[in-house]
C-alpha positions as CSV (number, residue, x, y, z in Angstrom):
1,M,0.2,0.1,0.0
2,Q,2.8,2.5,0.9
3,H,4.4,1.7,-2.5
4,V,1.5,2.6,-4.4
5,V,1.2,5.7,-2.5
6,I,4.8,6.6,-3.1
7,V,4.2,6.5,-6.7
8,I,1.5,8.4,-6.9
9,H,3.1,11.0,-4.8
10,L,6.3,11.2,-7.4
11,M,3.9,11.5,-9.8
12,L,2.3,14.2,-8.8
13,V,5.6,16.2,-7.2
14,L,6.8,15.8,-11.1
15,G,3.8,17.2,-12.4
16,L,4.1,20.0,-10.0
17,I,7.1,20.7,-10.7
18,G,6.0,20.8,-15.4
19,L,2.6,23.2,-14.2
20,V,4.8,25.9,-12.2
21,L,7.3,25.9,-14.6
22,L,4.9,26.1,-17.3
23,Q,3.2,28.9,-16.0
24,R,3.9,32.5,-17.2
25,S,5.6,34.6,-15.0
26,E,3.6,38.1,-14.0
27,G,6.2,39.9,-14.1
28,G,7.1,39.9,-10.1
29,G,10.0,37.3,-9.8
30,L,13.5,38.1,-11.7
31,G,12.3,40.8,-13.9
32,I,12.1,38.2,-17.0
33,G,9.4,36.9,-18.5
34,G,6.0,38.8,-19.3
35,G,5.4,39.3,-23.4
36,G,5.0,36.7,-26.1
37,G,5.3,32.9,-24.7
38,F,4.2,29.2,-25.1
39,M,0.9,30.0,-23.5
40,T,-0.1,33.5,-24.1
41,N,-4.0,33.9,-23.9
42,R,-5.6,34.7,-20.4
43,G,-7.8,30.5,-20.7
44,T,-5.1,28.8,-20.6
45,T,-3.5,30.7,-17.2
46,N,-6.7,29.8,-15.6
47,A,-6.2,26.2,-16.9
48,L,-3.0,25.9,-15.6
49,T,-3.6,28.0,-12.1
50,R,-6.4,25.4,-11.0
51,A,-4.9,22.5,-12.2
52,T,-1.8,23.8,-10.4
53,A,-4.0,24.3,-7.1
54,I,-5.7,20.4,-7.7
55,I,-2.1,19.0,-8.0
56,A,-1.1,20.7,-4.8
57,G,-4.2,19.2,-3.0
58,C,-3.4,16.0,-4.0
59,F,-0.4,16.0,-2.9
60,F,-0.8,17.7,0.3
61,I,-3.3,14.4,1.0
62,T,-1.0,11.5,-0.5
63,S,1.5,13.5,2.0
64,L,-0.5,13.5,5.2
65,V,-1.5,9.5,4.3
66,L,2.3,8.9,4.3
67,S,2.9,10.9,7.4
68,I,-0.5,8.0,8.9
69,L,0.9,5.2,7.0
70,A,4.5,5.4,8.4
71,G,3.4,5.8,11.8
72,V,0.7,3.3,11.7
73,D,3.0,0.1,13.4
74,R,4.8,2.6,15.7
75,K,4.4,2.1,19.4
76,P,5.0,4.8,21.6
77,T,7.8,4.3,24.3
78,S,9.2,6.3,26.7
79,I,12.6,8.1,27.0
80,L,13.1,7.9,30.2
81,G,11.7,4.6,30.8
82,G,15.3,2.8,31.2
83,G,15.6,2.3,35.1
84,S,13.3,0.6,37.7
85,Q,10.2,3.4,38.8
86,T,11.1,4.3,42.0
87,A,9.2,6.8,44.9
88,P,10.5,10.7,44.5
89,A,12.7,11.6,47.2
90,A,11.4,13.6,49.8
91,P,12.0,17.5,49.7
92,G,15.2,18.9,50.3
93,T,17.1,15.4,50.5
94,V,19.5,14.7,47.9
95,P,20.4,11.4,46.6
96,P,24.4,10.5,46.9
97,L,26.3,10.8,43.5
98,N,26.6,7.3,42.3
99,S,24.0,5.8,44.1
100,G,23.0,3.4,41.4
101,S,19.0,5.2,41.5
102,G,18.1,3.9,38.2
103,G,18.2,7.5,36.5
104,I,18.9,8.0,32.9
105,L,22.1,9.8,33.2
106,D,23.3,6.1,34.9
107,T,21.7,4.3,32.7
108,L,23.7,6.0,29.9
109,R,27.1,6.2,31.8
110,Q,26.4,2.4,31.8
111,S,25.7,1.6,28.5
112,T,29.1,3.7,27.3
113,N,31.5,2.5,29.8
114,P,30.4,-1.4,30.3
115,P,32.4,-2.8,33.2
116,D,34.3,-5.4,31.4
117,A,35.8,-3.3,28.8
118,P,39.5,-2.5,28.3
119,A,40.4,0.4,29.8
120,A,40.9,3.6,27.1
121,P,44.8,4.7,26.1
122,S,46.2,7.3,28.1
123,G,47.2,9.0,25.4
124,P,48.2,9.3,21.5
125,Q,49.3,5.5,20.4
126,V,52.6,5.0,18.3
127,P,52.0,3.0,15.0
128,R,54.3,-0.4,15.4
129,S,55.5,-1.7,12.4
130,Q,55.0,-5.8,12.2
């Protein structure tokens, strides 16, 4: 389903780019355009403007459908749910450092420095030939 919507979305993108490039400048942009051109009568301009609005609306709808399809299988998770849940401390008391209270910083510290990891080198190492 998602692949079909992506293909339709890409076709709408190409059509929208083409329609915008076909439209005649009203003299605002870079000061170029105006005069004669590929499409000069007012009826064609109205048709191009109307077609651009329709394709832009379809582009908006396919964008919404793609964002909904991307989030269907996603389950909500908490960014703070790493440790065990503990009761909040009484006001005015501060837990000691490295108490292992299961906070997010302790979890990050444990994941970056596992206990059985070798120690980091103290300085730059000289390459050794074999």
